[in-house]
N, C-alpha and C positions, 0 to 999 in steps of 0.2 A: 825501357818502354816496352810494353807487350806488343806482340805482333798484331797490327791493326789491318793488315791487308786481307780482310775476311773474304772468303769466297761467297758468291751469291748463288752457287749451283743448287744448293738445297734450301734456298730461302724463298719464301713466298712474299711478294711485295704486298699483296692484299693483307696477309696475316700480320705482316710487320706494321702496316699503316693502321690496322685495327687497334693496335696498342695505344693509339692516340685518343681512343674513345673516352677514357676517364677524364681527360683534359677538356674534350669537346662537349661532354655531356651537359655541363652547366649552361652552355650557350646554344644547345641543340635547337631550341625553339626558333631563334632568329635565323639560324643556318637553314633549317627546313623551310622556313618562310621565304628566305632569300632564294632557295632552290626552286620553290613553287613559282615565285614571281618571275625568275629567269625562264622557266619552262613556258609560262604564260606569254612572256614577251616574245620568246622564240616562235611559239605557235601563231602569234599574231602576225609575225612576218610571213608565215605560210598562207595567210588569208589574202595577202596582196595579189598573188597570182590568180586567185579565184575572182577577185575584183577586175583584174585585167581581162580575164576571159569574158566576164559579163560585158565589159566595155567594148571589146572587139566584136563579139557576136551580137551585141545590142546596139547601143548608141552609135558606134563607129559604122557598123554595117548599115544602120538605118539613117545615117547622116543626121544625127540628132545632137547639135551642139550643147543643148541643155543637159542631156544625159552624160556627155563627156565631162562637162564641168562638175556635175554631181559625182561622177566617178573619181575625178581628181581630188574633190573634197574628201571622199572616203579614204583615198590613198594617203592624203595628208594627215588625217586623224589617226589612221593606223600607224603611220610613221612616228607621230608624236607620242602615241600611247606606248609604242615599243621602246622609244628612247627614255621616256619617264620610268617605265618599269625596270629597265636595266640600271638607271640611276638609283632607283629605290633599292635594287639588289645590292649595289655597292655600298650604299649607306647602311644597310642592314648588317653587312658582314664586317665593316671596317673596325668598329669599336670592340665587338666581342672577340675578334681574332687577335687584335693587339693585346687584349687581356689574356688570351690563351698563351700567346708567346711569352708575355711577361710572367705568367704563372709557371710555365715550364722552366724558364730561366731561373726564377727564384727557387724552385724545387731542386734544380740541378746545383745551384750554389749551396743550398742548405745541405744537400746530400754530400757534396765535396767536403764540407766541413766535418761531416760525421765519418768519412771514410778513414781507415787506419793509415798510419804513416807509411806502412809497407806498400799500400796502393800508390801513394804519391811518389814513392821512391822509384816505382816501375814506369810511371807515365810521364811523358814529356808535357810540360805545362802548355806548350803551343797546341798540342792535340786537344787538351781539355778546353782551352780558350776557343778554338774553332768550333767545338761542339756547342758551346754556349752562345756563339754569335752567328757564324755563317750557317751552321746546320739548322738552328732554330728559325732563322730567316727563311730558309728553303721550306721548312715545315709550314710556316705561316702563309707563304705564297701558295703552297699546294692547297691549303684549306680555303684560301680566298678565291682561287681561280680554277685549277684543274679539277679539284674534287667536285665542284658544282657543275662545271661545264662538261665533264665526262658524262654526267647524268643528263644534263640539258641537251647536249648534242646527240646523245643516243636516242632520247625521246624525239628530238626534232627530226633525226634521220628516219626513225620508224614512222612517224606521222607523215613526213614528206613522201616516203616510198608508198605508203597506203594511198595517199592522195593521187600520186602519179599512176598507180595501178588501176585506181577507180576511173581515171580519165581515159587511159588506154593501156591495156595490159601488155600488148606487144611492145610498145615503146618502153614500158616499165621493165620488161625483161631485158631489153637492150641496155638500159641504165644499170641494172643489177649485175651485168656480166662481169665487171671487175671486182665484185665484192669478195669472192673467194681468194684470188691472189693478194688482194690488199690485206685481208685478215692473216694470211700466212706470213706475209712480210712483217706485219705488226708483231706477231709472236716471236719471229726470229730477231727483230730489232730490240724487243724488250729484253731478251736474254743477254744480248751482246752489250746493250747500253747500260744495263745494271752493273756489270763488272767494271766498265770504264768509269761510270759515275762514282762508284765506290773508291776506285783508285785515285780519281781526281780530288775527292774530298779528303782522303788521307794525305795526299801530297800538299794540300792547302794547310793541313795541320803541321806538317813538317816545315813548311815555309814560315808559318807563324812562329814556330819554335826558334828558328834561326834568327828571325827579326827580333824576337823578344830577348834572346840571349845576347845578341849584338848590342841592343840598347842597354841592358843591365850590365854587360861586361865592357862598356865602351872604354873604361880606364885601362883595362888589360889590353884591349885591342890597340889603343893608341900607345900605351907604354911599351909594348913589344913590337910595334909597327906591323901588326897583322891585318891591317885593313884590306890589303890586296887579297890575302887568302880568304878572308871572310866574304869579300865581294865575289870571289870566284865560287865559293860554296853557295852563295845566294843565287848567282847566275846559273849554276848547274841545276839547282832545284827549280828555279824559274823556268829554265829551258825544258826540264822534264815535265813540269806542270803544263807548259805551253803545248808540248807534244801530246799530252793526254787530252787537253781541251780540243786540239785539232782532230784527234780521233773521234771525240764526241761529235764535233761539227761534221765530220765526214759521214758518220753513221746517221746523223739527223738529216743531212743533205740527201743521202741515199733513200731513206724512207719517205722523205718529203717529195722527192722526184717521182717515186712510184705512186704515192697517194695523189699527187697533182695530175700526173700524166694520164693514168688510166681513166679516172673519171672524165677528164677533158675529152679523151678519145670517145668514150661512151656517149657524151653529150653531143659530140659532132656526128656520131653515127645516128643518134636519135633524131638530130636535126634533118639529116638526109632522108631517113625513113619516113619521118613525119611529113616532110615537104612533099614527098611522093604521094603519101596518103591524102594530103590536102588537095594536090593536083588531081587525083583520081576521084575526089569527092567523098572519100571514105572517112574524112576527119575535118572538123571545122577549124578555121584559122584561129579562132579564139581558144579552142582546146589545145592546139599546138603551142600558142603563146603561153597559156597557163602552164602547160607541161614543162616547157623549156624554162620558164620563170621559176617554177618550183625546183627544177634541177639545179639552176644557177643559185637559188637560195640555199641549197644544200651544199654548195661548194665549200663554204667556210666551215661548217660542222665536220665535213669529211677531211678537208685539208688540215684542220687543227688537230686531228688525231695524233699526228706524229709528235708535235711539240708538247701536247698534253701528256702523252705517254712518257716523253723525256722528263718533263717536270715531275711527273708522278714517281718515276724511278729515282730521280735525285732526292725527292722527299722521302722515299722509302729507305734509301741508304743513309740519309741524314737522321731519320728516326731510328734506324738500327744503331748508328754510332751514338746517338743520345742514350739509348737504353743499354748500350755496353757499359756506360758509366753508372746509370741508375740501377742496373742489376748487380753491381758490385756490392758485396756484403759490407754494410756499415758497422762501425763499432756498436756493440749492443748497449742500449740505454738501460737495460734491465739488469738486476743483480743475479748472480749465479747461485745464490743461496742466502740464508739468513746470516747476518753479520755476527749475531750473538753478542754476548757481553765481552768487554775487554778482558784480556788474559790477566794472569797474576803479574806481580812486579817483575818476575824473571822474563816475562814475554813482552813487556812494554817496550816502547820505542819502535824502531824500524828493524825488521828482521827478515832475512832471506833463509828459507828452509829448503835445502837440497834443490836449489833452482838450476834448471837446465834451460838453455835457449839455443834454438836453431832457426835461422831465417826461413819463412814459409816456402820460399822458392828454392831452397837448398835441396840437393839430392837427399832422399830419405836415409841412405846409408852413410852420409857424410858425418864426421864427428861434430858434436855441438860446439858452438862458439863459446858458450859458457857451460861449465859442467860441474855439478854438485857444489854449488855456491852455498855455503853456510856462513852467515855473517850476522852479527847482532850489534846494532848501534843503540845504546841505552838512552833513555829519555834525557834530553838536554845535552847529550854528548855530540860532539862533532868528530867525524871520522874522515880522514883523507884516504883517497883511493889512488894508489900509485901502480904503474905498470908500464912495460915497454909499449911502443907503438904497435897497434893491432892486437893488443891483449884483450880488448873487449870492454874497456872502461866506460866509454860513452854508451855502448849498448846496455851495460849493466844499469847505468843511471836512468836510461830511457824506460826500463822495466818498471820503475817505481810509479810514475804517473800513467802507466799503461799506454805509452806510445807504441810499445810492442808488447805482445802477450807472451808470458813464459811458456816454454814447451812442456815443462813438467815442474813439479815443486810448487811452492807458494811463497808469497811475500805478505807480511802482516804489518799493520800499523797499530801499535798498542794492543796487539793480540787479535785484531780483526783482519781477516783476509781481504786484500784489496779487491779481489774479484767478487766479493760479497757486497761491495759498495757500488753505487752508481758512479759513473765517471764524473758527474758533477760534484758529488760529495767528495770523491777522492781528490779531485783537482782543486777543491776548495781548501783541502788540508795540506797539499803538497805544492810548493812553489819551485820553479825551475829557472835556471839561467844557463845558457849554452855558450860554448867558446866562441862560436860565430853568431854574434847578436843580430837579431832581425828587428828592424824598426819599420813602422808603417808611415804612409804619407798622411801624417796627422801632427798635431802639436806635440811638443816635448811632454807637456803635462798629461795629455791623453795617452801617450805611449807608456808612461810610467804607471798611471792609474789603471791601466789595463790589468795589472796584477792584483788589484783589490776589488772588493765588492762595491756595489753601487753607492754605499754610504760614505766612502772615502772622499776626502776633500783636500783643501790646501794644507792643513797641518800634517796630514799623513804624507802628502807629496813632499813637503819641505823636509820632513824627517828622513824619508827614503833617499832624497838627493844628498842630504848630509852624510848618511851612512856610506853611500857610494862615492863620496867626494866629487859630486857632480855639480859643484857650485858654479861651474863655467856657464851653466844655462842662464844664469842671471845677467851675464854679459852679452847674451844673444840679443838681436834687435828687439824682439818682443818678449823676452824672458821665457817663461814656461809656456807661453802661447805661440812661440815661434814654430812654424812648420818646418819639420826636419827634412822633408823631401823623400822621394821614393828610396826605400832601403836605407835611409839615413846617410846617404853618401856625401851629404854636405858636411858631415862630422868626421873626425878622425876615428881610427879603429879603437883607440883607448876611450874616447868619449862615448862611442856607441856601446862599448862594453860596460861602462859605468852606468849608463842609462838602463841597460838590460839588468844589471845587478840591482839598481834601484827598483825596477819593476818586480823583481823577485822578492824583495824584502818589504815592499810598501804595505802588503796585506797582513804583516806579522804572522806568517804561516807557522804552523806547528812543526812541519817538516820542510826542510830545504834541501834541494838537490842542485849543486853547482858544478858545472862541467868546465873546469879550468877557467874560472871567471876573471882572473887577473892577468892573463897571458899577454895582453896588449898594453899593459900599463908600464910607465917608467918606474924606476925603483923608488923615487920619492913619493909619487902618488900611490904606489902599491903599499908602502908602509903606512900611509895615512888611512887607506881603505881597510887595511888589516886591523888597525887599531880600532876603527869604528865597528868593524864586523865582529870583533870579539865580544862587544856588548850585545849585539844581536844574537850571536850564537850561544850566549850563556843561557838563553831560555828556549832555544830551538834545537831540535834533533836534525843534524845536518850530515849529508854525504857530499864530500867535495873531491872532485877529480883534481889532482895536483901533479905538476911536473917539477916545480922548483921548491927548494927547501924552505924558502920564505913563505910559500903558500901552505906547505905541510905543517909549519909551526902554528898555523891557525887552529889545527885540529888537536883534540885530546889524544886520539890514537890514530894509527896508520894501518891500512890493510894493503898487502901486496898482491896484485893480481898477475898471475903468471900462467901462460898456456891455458887460459880459460878457467883457472881455479884460484881460490884464495890460498896462497902458499904460506903466508905469515901475517900475524896481527900483533901489534905492540906499539909502544911509543916510538917516536922518531929516534931517540937516542938508543933505545933497546935494539931496534932493527939495524941501526948503523953498526952496532957492535957485533950482532949475531948473524946478520944476513948479508952475504957478499953481493947478491943480485941487487938488493935494495941500495947498498952502499955505492955500487957502480952506477945505478940510475940517478941517485942524488948527485954524484960527482959529475955525470954527463949533463944533468940539468943545470948544474952550477956553471958549466962552461958554455951553455947555450946549445948543446948538441941535441936536446930533445925537441921535437916539434912543439910549437906553442910558446917557446921562449922568445921574448921580444927584446929588442935592443933598447937601451936606455932612452933614446930620443924618439921612440915610436909615437909618443903622445903628440909630438909636434909635426909628425909627417902626415899631412893632409892629402 
């Protein structure tokens, strides 16, 4: 996983949050209207002290009960109008902001599907999951509340201060005394809180990863009795996250105490000074009441600054984490050049031309994992790829569907460079099955038909299941409509592998890449699958990673991959006679020494 503990030292929260504008633009009309309504409601609240001034200096001083009741009616109407306007604001933002969150989540999901395999190899799934859930929730909350009220409260404070200065400028200056220290504290708080907020969100991602891995690996945890160690790891991460959250709470408590205490002291000072002026006859009682009422009305806008800034910083770091993924370069959907006409008969089939490969994050001066690969699999031919553990077999097969990009050289299908095809076109021609089969939480039929285009139906499904000797699905409770569960863990390893093989052949692909597709099968099932596969491979150009002689015999020829290079090509019998490394590998595979060899009763081990 890449380092996600990003520093916020050189990051501008405002600049980061502005990146949300393309998502907000479609609903900007309702958001602007909601902000205007909230400002209007807040300013209505500032009219209440003026009504109080009129009541105290007028009806109350004149002992006019009718005027007092009229003033009470005005206050009631102002309160109702303020409440209705704030309710209208919430109604205006609820639907569009839920749409913004859903849109951002959908774009993130689509982008994750387009990112290369190398990206997913580096990132923990829990970090990606937390960006699509917790972080986007924080963004929505920011757009719904802090974004609006940072503006509304700023306008309210400005209008309220103007009203107070117009009533009595000396008392206004007393109230404004704490403004400078409060602003300094806010700047210091913002910088410190940003770092802690980012750390907490990264730790949530780490915790999510542990939970997800524990759920998916529950069989391993129970099988090896590792529940205590996993619980310890979870507790340690939880304790670390708790400590970070407490640091956030302490920072928030500090800024809140300053923001609450200083204005309260200034209001108290204004009350004393104002009372003296009223006693001296320099100020009317109504003016003092209105002044203090205005100051009290501004308490919430001022006191809310702390947590509004905190929510804004959390939204800023959430936005930053979101765009860390969105900024990752996806697989290009465009072709790198014209595909041209298919080559002559000597260039047809699947061909590797001086292919080199080094992982993108490997040191530039490190030797390539695959070096100068020249290999030609003729049309309709099946070739087995054999090599020791770590020789690069799986990586070589991943280059054909462009799960990884070649570092240099090229790969052609019937003479057409695969980089000159769109990935959609390439992957419609090439089907793959991996040694570790992945099934989705869907029906058996849906999992298999994922390997075909939209026109495939029951006949194609039944044919593929027959080729893969997966007739066991008909004994499941609902046949091919049976839900296999997350990762297909309700099935044995051999059953999952056969469904993955059925998915690879269901679309009758022109090119087939199989990464040790029979490793989890017992010997009897393997023999039946091999017999059915021979009919499929007769019309398909296939590259098959193999460890066992029985799998090698499926192929017309064999290529030996050694130290990142193709060191020998020939039939199985030729290589047994002429190549000692190949003979040793086949002997080791026969005795079960090679990884991928399964015991004869693997199929029954659920």
